[in-house]
C-alpha positions in Angstrom: 109.5 92.0 101.0 113.3 92.5 100.6 115.4 93.7 103.5 117.8 96.4 102.1 120.6 97.8 104.2 121.3 101.6 104.1 124.2 101.0 101.7 122.1 99.0 99.3 123.0 95.4 100.0 120.0 93.2 99.9 120.2 91.5 103.2 117.5 89.1 102.5 119.3 87.6 99.6 122.2 86.6 101.9 122.3 83.0 102.9 122.9 84.1 106.6 119.7 86.0 106.6 117.4 84.2 109.1 116.5 84.4 112.8 120.3 84.8 113.4 120.7 87.9 111.3 117.9 89.9 110.2 119.9 92.4 108.3 121.7 95.7 108.9 118.7 97.8 109.8 117.2 95.3 112.2 120.7 94.6 113.9 121.2 98.4 114.3 124.3 98.2 112.0 125.8 95.2 113.7 125.1 92.2 111.4 127.0 89.0 112.1 129.9 89.9 109.8 131.2 93.0 111.6 133.2 90.7 113.8 135.2 89.8 110.7 136.3 93.4 110.3 137.1 93.8 114.1 134.2 96.2 114.6 131.2 96.5 116.6 129.2 98.4 113.9 129.4 98.5 110.1 131.4 101.7 109.2 128.9 102.5 106.5 126.0 102.2 108.8 127.8 104.3 111.4 128.5 107.0 108.9 125.0 107.0 107.3 122.5 106.2 109.9 124.2 107.1 113.1 126.4 110.1 112.3 124.4 111.6 109.4 121.0 110.4 110.5 120.2 109.4 107.0 117.8 106.7 105.8 120.3 105.4 103.3 123.5 106.3 101.4 121.4 107.4 98.5 120.5 110.5 100.4 124.2 111.5 100.7 125.8 113.9 98.3 129.1 112.1 98.9 127.9 108.7 97.5 130.2 106.9 96.6 132.7 107.9 99.3 135.9 106.2 99.9 134.5 104.1 102.8 131.7 102.9 100.5 134.0 102.0 97.7 136.6 100.2 99.7 134.5 98.2 102.4 134.5 94.8 100.6 133.8 91.2 101.5 137.2 89.5 101.5 135.6 86.4 100.1 134.7 88.1 96.8 136.9 88.9 93.9 137.6 92.6 92.8 135.3 92.0 89.8 132.5 90.7 91.9 132.9 93.6 94.3 132.6 96.1 91.3 129.5 94.3 90.2 128.0 94.6 93.8 128.9 98.2 94.0 126.8 99.0 90.9 123.8 97.2 92.4 124.4 98.9 95.8 124.8 102.3 94.4 121.6 102.0 92.3 119.3 100.7 95.0 119.6 103.5 97.6 119.4 106.1 94.8 116.2 104.5 93.5 114.5 104.4 96.9 
């Protein structure tokens, strides 16, 4: 079974997915990488799951908000980010 975050990232496809990081939902919005953005919690998880009490971003009428579009892994190119966004937007909407 795939572990999918509220924003649509497939956590179980990440090479860091293991006993160390079980994905956004399991980590209550604080997967390993939030330290890289100098935060305690993913801003998308905070907005979606905490502030709005939604299951995922696909339930939000504001998808794709500015936060959703601009939160980007600095290790990927803009083209790769655009490709990831397409997948991420489609997954929560289809859930």
